[in-house]
N, C-alpha and C positions, 0 to 999 in steps of 0.2 A: 504494500500500500504506500502511496505517496505520503510525504510528510504532512502533518497537520500545521497549517499556517493560520495564525490569528492576526487579522487586520484590526488594529485598535489604537488607542493612545492612553498614556498612563492614568489620567484623571477621569477616564470614562467609567461611570457607575456600572453600566451594563457589562462592559468588558471585565470589570472586577468579578462580577457574578460568574463568568466563564473561567476566568483565571483561577478562582477558588476551586471549581470543579476539576480543572486540569491538575491542580496541585494535589487535591485529595486523591484522585485516581492515579497519580504519578505518571501522567502521560507527557512524554516529551513533545515540545512544540516549537515552532519558529515564530518569532515576533516581528511583525511588520508594523511600524508606527506610521499611522496616517494622520493627516491634518485634522485639527479640531473643527475647522470650518470649511465650507465649500469655497472654491471648487476642490474636488478630490480627483485629479486627472489620472491617478494611478490606482484608483479604486473603481471608478465607473466603467472601465472596460470589462470588469468582472461582473458587476451588478446591473449594468444597463441604466441605472438611474437611482436606485436605492442608495441612500447616503448615510444611513444610520450605522453606528458602530456598537458592537463588533460585527465583523463578518469572518466566517471561517472558510478556508479554502483547502481542499484536498485534491490536488491535481487540477482537473477542469470542472470539479464539482464545487459549487459555492453555496454556502448555507447562510441565510439571512434570518435575523431575530434570534435572541438567546433561547427562546423556547425550542426552536428547531435545532439550534446548535447543541444544546444540552442533550436532547434526545438522540441525536446522531452519535455523540460521544458515549452515551449509554449503550448504544448498539455496538460500538467499536470496542469498548472496554466495560463489559457488564459488571465486573467486580473490581473494587467495591461499588456496590450499587448506590446511585443517587436518587433513584426512583424506587422506593421500597415496594416489593411485591404486595399486592393487596391494598396499597395506600396511594396508588398513582393519582386517583381522583382528588383525595385530600391534599396531597402534595401540590397538585396542579392548582387547586383553589387558593392555597396560601401563596404560591408563586405569583398568580395573577394579582392577588391583593397587594403583595409587596411591590411588584413591578409597576403597578399603576397607582394605587391609593397611597401606600407608604412613601413611595418616591415623590409623589406630588405634595405630600405634607412636609417632607424634609428638605427638598431642594430649594424652595423659595427663601426660607430664612437663611440658609447657608449662602445662597447666591447674594443676598443683600449684604451679608457680612463680608463676602469675598469681592464685592463689586469693584473696589479700587485696585484689586490685584488681577482682574480678569484681562485676557487679551483684548485689545481694542476691536470693537465691532462684533464681538461674539454674541451679544444679545440681539443685535440686528439680524445676524445670521440665524439665530434660533427663532426669531419672530417670523422669518420667512417659512419656517416649518409649521408654526402655529401662532395665532395671535396671543394665546395664553402664555407664550414664552417671551413676549416682549418685555422690555424693562418696566414699563408702567404696570403691566399685568402682574409681573413677579413681585414688584415692590408692594402693590396693592394687596396681593394675596398673602404676603409673608406673615402678618400678625395672626390671622386665623389659621394658616397652615401650621404655625408653630404650636398653637394650642392643641390642634388635632394630632400633631406629631407626638406630643407628650402623652396623650391618651394611648397612642399606638405603642410607644415605648413601655408604658405600664402593662399593656397586654402581653407584649413579648416577654417582659421580665416575669410576669406571673406564670406564663407557660413554661418558662425555663427553671422554675424554682425546684422542681423535683426530677429534672432530667438534664443531661448535658446538651442535647440538641432538641429542636422543636418537635420532632416526631418520636423521640425516644433516645436510644443509646447511640444511634449512628447519624452522621451527617447526611443530609438529603438536599434535593433541589429546593425544598422549602427554606432550608438554612441559607443556601447560596443566594436566593432571591431576597430574603430579609437582611442578609449581611450587607449587601452592596450599598443601600442607602445609609445604614449606620456607619459603615466604613467611610463614606463620603464626609460625614460629620467629622471624623477623626482627621481626615486629610486637611481640614481647614481649622484645626484646633486653635491655632494662634489667633485666628480672626473670629472663630465661632466658639470661644471658650465656654460661653454660657450653655450652648446646646450640648457640647461634649460633656460638660459637668453633669447634665441631666442623664446622660448615658452612664457615666461613672457612678452616679448616685443610685443606680439600680444594680445591685451586686450580681444577680443571676445573669442579667444582660451583659454586664461588663466581663464576666467570666466567660460567657459564650463567645463574645467578640474576640477575646484573647485566645480562646481555644481554636477558633477558625484561623486566626492570624498565624498560629503556630504551625499550620501546614507549610509555611514558608512560601517563597516566590515560585516554586515549581521549576521544572527542567525546561527553561526557555533559552533559545539562542537567537540572536538577531538575524534578520534577513532584510535585504533591501526590497522596496516595492517593485523595482525593475526585475529583480530575480524572481519574485512571485509571479509576475506577469509572464516571464519566460517559461516558468513551469506550466502555467495554464496553456500557453501556446504550444508546448511540446506534448500535451496530454489530450486524452479524449475523456468525455464524461463516463464515469463508471457506475455511479449509483442511480441507475435509471430503470432497472428491471424490477418486475414483481409489483406487489401492492394491488389492493383491490380497487375497483372503480366505485367510488362512494357517491351517494346521491347528493345533490346540492349544486346550485348555480347552473344546472343544465349543461354541464361540461363533459366532453369526451376527449380522449387523446387525439391530437391533431388540431384541436381548436386553438386559434390565436387569442391570447388574452393579455390584459394589462393588470398588474398587481400593484396595489399601494396600501400602505398602512391606513387604518381607519381612525387613528387618533391624532398623530402629528407626523409631519413629513409627507407632503403631497406628491413627491416624486414617484413616477411610475417605472416599473420594470416590465418589459414586454417580451413575450416568447410564445412558443407553441407547447401545449400541454403534452407531456409524455407519461406522467403518472399522477393519479389523483387518489388519495386515500381519505379516511375519515379525519385525519389530523394534518395532512401535509399535501401540498401541491408542488410538483416538479415540472419546470418548463425548460425547454431548450432554446437557446438564442445564439446568434452569431455576432461577433464583434470583429472588425477588421484587425484590431490590435492583438487579439488572443485566439481567434477562431471560435470553435464550438464550445459553449459553456452550458452546463446544467445548473439552473438556479433552483434552490429549494426554499420554500416558505411554509410557515405554519398556516393553516386556514383560519384559525381563530385570530382575530385582530386585523385581518386583511380583506380589502375589497378586491374581488376578482371579477373583472369585467370582460365579457366576450367581445372580441373585436370584429 
């Protein structure tokens, strides 16, 4: 199998979710650092338009969205499991809550505290992805978001008082998803000392945070974006066979579609359906810079429009 390549940047919350899973599973990976803001000229040949981070590449197969990436990693390295047998539904519900609601509670107050330290233009860049990510919207949302974040931290702390991880004795995707917003608070501790003090004041939560950090950085080696594109250009999509045809959207293999997130980031990726299951859609697309690419998306959270 080709190497696992993660396109990310160090301060990306969602990339940290995947970095924790890679570290826990002890999977070696190559690190390609992409820009925090558009344009991303060495990423779009792989994704066609999708610009969110992280993106995972294995040869000419490209996985978008952490839900899709995490489940592919689970297939490739089933042990230690991150999706506990018999608890996939519960783990997925917690994951969805953390990736959306918890993140939306924690990010605004941290961004307000970090504003003077952010790269110029980053909030204008994020506003192009969603009006809710504009400077005015984030500053306006911060006080209420903080009050809600404290309630969520209480819930997490309560859940962790009699167990090391959210679902019991073992780390799971629920922990990875809840970890990355709390981790983001710690990255800004010098500016967001008040919010980090709230984490530290909850002993079970603070111990859980340290427990996951103890996985270490994982086995990552740097790779240039140009090298990653060359790998895609020299490869053919491999993860395209099998899978059932699932009901929904009236789609069949061979249909041309456009895929875009239904929350933020309006950029579309276009391709031809090659596989459709209950949880994932795979499309094939051609780019002059890299040739044939298979793009993998989760169905949940994405609009799939027949062209």
